[in-house]
C-alpha positions, 0 to 999 in steps of 0.5 A: 205120152200119147196123143188123141187123133181121133175123138167120135161123138154119136147120138143114138135112139132106142125105146122106152116101155110102160114110159111117156114125157109126162102123165099128162101129154105135156113134155115137161117132168121128164119119163113118167109111168103110162102102160103100155107107151113105148117112147123114144130115148136119145143118148149120146156117145163119145169114143176118144183114140190115141195114136197108139191105137187105145180107146177109150169110151163112154155112153152117156144116161141120165145127163143125155140132152141135146144142149148137152151135145152141142157142148160135146161137138163144141168141146171134141175138138179141143182133145186131139193132138192133147196127150191123153194123160195130160186130163187136169190139164184138159180138165182145166182148159175145158172147164174155161173154153165152157164159161159162158155155158153150163160144163154139162158136155165136159164131163162124158169127155174126161170119163172116156179120157179115165176109161182110156187110161185105164185101159193102157195101163191095164187097170181099173178106174177104181185102181186109180182113184185108189179105189178101196170099197168092194160094195156099198149100199144103194137105193132105190130112187123114183120116178116122179108120181103119175095120176095113170096107174102106176106111182099114182097116189101114196100107197102105190108109193108105200107098195114100192117101198115095201117092195123095194124093201122086200128086195133087199134095199136099205134106202128109198128116195121119193120123187113125188108129183110135179104139181107141187102140192105141199099136203099131198107131198107132205102125207106121202112122206109121213104115209111110206115111212109107216110103210117101211118102218123105222129101219130103212133110210127115207129121202125125199125130192122134190126135184124144185116143184114146190112152189114156195120157200112157204111149201118146202118148210111145211114139207120139210116138217112133215120129212122132221116128223117121218125122221127122213135121212134127207131133203132135197131140191126142194123148191122153185128157187131151182136149187141155187139160192144158198140164203135160202136153203141156209133158212131153211136149214135153220127151221129144220132138222132133217139134213138138206142135199143140195148142189146137183144144179151147181156144176164143179167144185168151187160154186158148191164149196161157195154154197157150203161154206155160206150154209146153204146145204148140210150133203153135196151134190156130184155126178160125174156126167154133171161136174165136169168128169171123173176129174170134177168130181175128185175135186168136189170129194176131196173139198167136200172131205176137207169140211168133214162133209159128205158128199152124195154121188147123182144118178148111176153108171159104171164112173159113179160107181168107179168114184164112190168105190174110192170116196170114203165120205158117200153113202149111198150109190142111186139106182135112178130111176125105178118104178114097180111097172117099167124099167129105168130109162138107161139105153141098152149097150152093155155087152158084159152084163152091167145094169142099172136096173131095179134088180141090180142090187145083191141080196144085201142091198148092195152093188159093187163097181164093175171088174175089169180094164177101165171103166170095166164095161164093154158097149154095144157098138154094134147096137149103138150104130145101128140106131145112130142118128148123128155121128160127128169125127173129129181129127 
């Protein structure tokens, strides 16, 4: 057994082009297309070193925020002196320590431990998980609609969906507009189906933008008419009411995908058993790491339910490679004239940009030891805005 001697946390920035905080100059709703914009994006990285000199690392992507970084600072000192192999014990202790919070700072530390374990044993994380799939289908997951010349109309969304289909994508997920106009969203749902035909899987994720249950029902019936693969987090309960979504399921034929905003295996099991969803969500960054996601996927499998992995990254790919009950990999977020705002830190050619798929719309888990990616630490250090060392 090998003890952890040092944990380092890094905060760094880079500029994202053609993206701005919101379409109207505000700060609500994440990033939107804005031609010529250059927006500083903050990301975080963790590096874990053991007494034998072996290191594990992970760079957060969509799970990076100041709140997450604060929780990482709270939890990281608890790793020092622990046996790096004891991921289950560490999982239990960090889970208890963060019980009064949302657990978001836990996942990146666990992922770095899996990277360490793969490097220590000379194998990939996929091998550790029992991965058996060399490749799996991806879907293009859009930025939210804007009003500034990007995804600013149902026609623009339809054209982008057709372009993605021609690239090889088998599935396409829409994030509509944050105004939450149910009529506009329903028209968008129907138009994109008309544009791509029947053979492409379509999904809708309003990201809780619709204001009322009635709005969710209205848009959901458009999804029914257009034969959508799933409807995800439709309205302003913020995706956490099992009762409400059980009612919605009873009124729609389109499957619901919920639990992105519910952390960990126990509350997801409660939500599922209460009848609040058809598909479950998991995310190694959000759900207490690969260790936490394994529990979710196995729980779902015991009840015959599929789990769709949220967002993208090397840890996400390794998880899907070992998951029978996952259908698609999410290439998030993409648009016709702007990049996926992930940190440009991979020195090995790894990519989650729109063109990361092969001609058949497939992606694969990185080869090599650990997570199978190498990071440009010179870039991270040169753009670092905060640094914490423990041990």
